[in-house]
N, C-alpha and C positions, 0 to 999 in steps of 0.2 A: 619442287625446292625450292624457296627463292632464289632472285638474280642476286650475284654473290654471293651466296654462303654456301663453305666448303666445309665439306662430310671427311672428317678425319679416323683413321679406323685406329682400335682401339689399344693395339701394340702403340701404336703414335701416342693416343695421348694418356696410356699406363710411362711411355716414356716422360713425359712430362712430367706426367707428377711426381713421378721416381725426380729428376734434376730437381724436384721444389722441394720436395721432403731431405737432397742432401744439400740445400742451404741456396739454390739459385733464387731469389726473389720474383714475385710476377710482373716487376716491372723488367729485369734482365728476360724473362721468358715469352713474356709479350712482346721486346721488341724486335728478340734473334730471331724468333720463331714466324715475327709479323700474325700473333692470335690475340683478340680481345683478352683484356683482364679477366669480364666477366664471365666467358667460355672458360679458360684455365677455371676459374672459382670454383666452375660449376664443374669440370672433372674432378677438383680436387675435394669438394664435397661427396657427390659420389664414393669414390675411394675410400674418405675417410670411415677407420673401422667404429663399428661398434660394439659396446659391453652387452652382453645379451643373457647370461648368468652369471655368478660368483665362482666359477672354474679359471674364467679368465680368456673363455670363448668368445669370437671375435670374428663378427660378418663386415659388411662393405653397405652402403645406403641403395648397391647399385646390386647387390645380390638378396638384398634383404626384399628388394620390389622384383624379383624376378621370383624369391620364394614363394611372394601375394598370389603375382601372376600365377605359377602354377599350383598355386591351394587352391585359389578360383576354375582353374579350369578342371582339377580334380572334385572336385566338389559336384560341379558343372554334372561332365561324367555320372557322378554319383546316382545322382535324381533323372537322369535319366533311366541307368540302367536299375532304380526302383521302381519308375511310370513302366516299364518294357518288363518287369518284372511280376507286377500286377497283372499288367493284361494277359502277359502264355498262362497265371494263376486262376486266372475265370476260367479258361478252355479246358 
């Protein structure tokens, strides 16, 4: 990790996002907690809900990224199983 860079846990990040959603400004949060505005903006962007259908279902950008990552892993596992199956069918 680069020098001077802090690692914040998810609970702390969620607290900052909730404070912002309840009316605190970026400047207030930045000065009060000693976190850069760009860092807080990144957390806000990841926590912003995204509508995924007409029924009102929403997820956050972070959840969407996690789903994409999981889908890629499952597709890779599926390809491995297909290749293994082809080997066993030959025998």
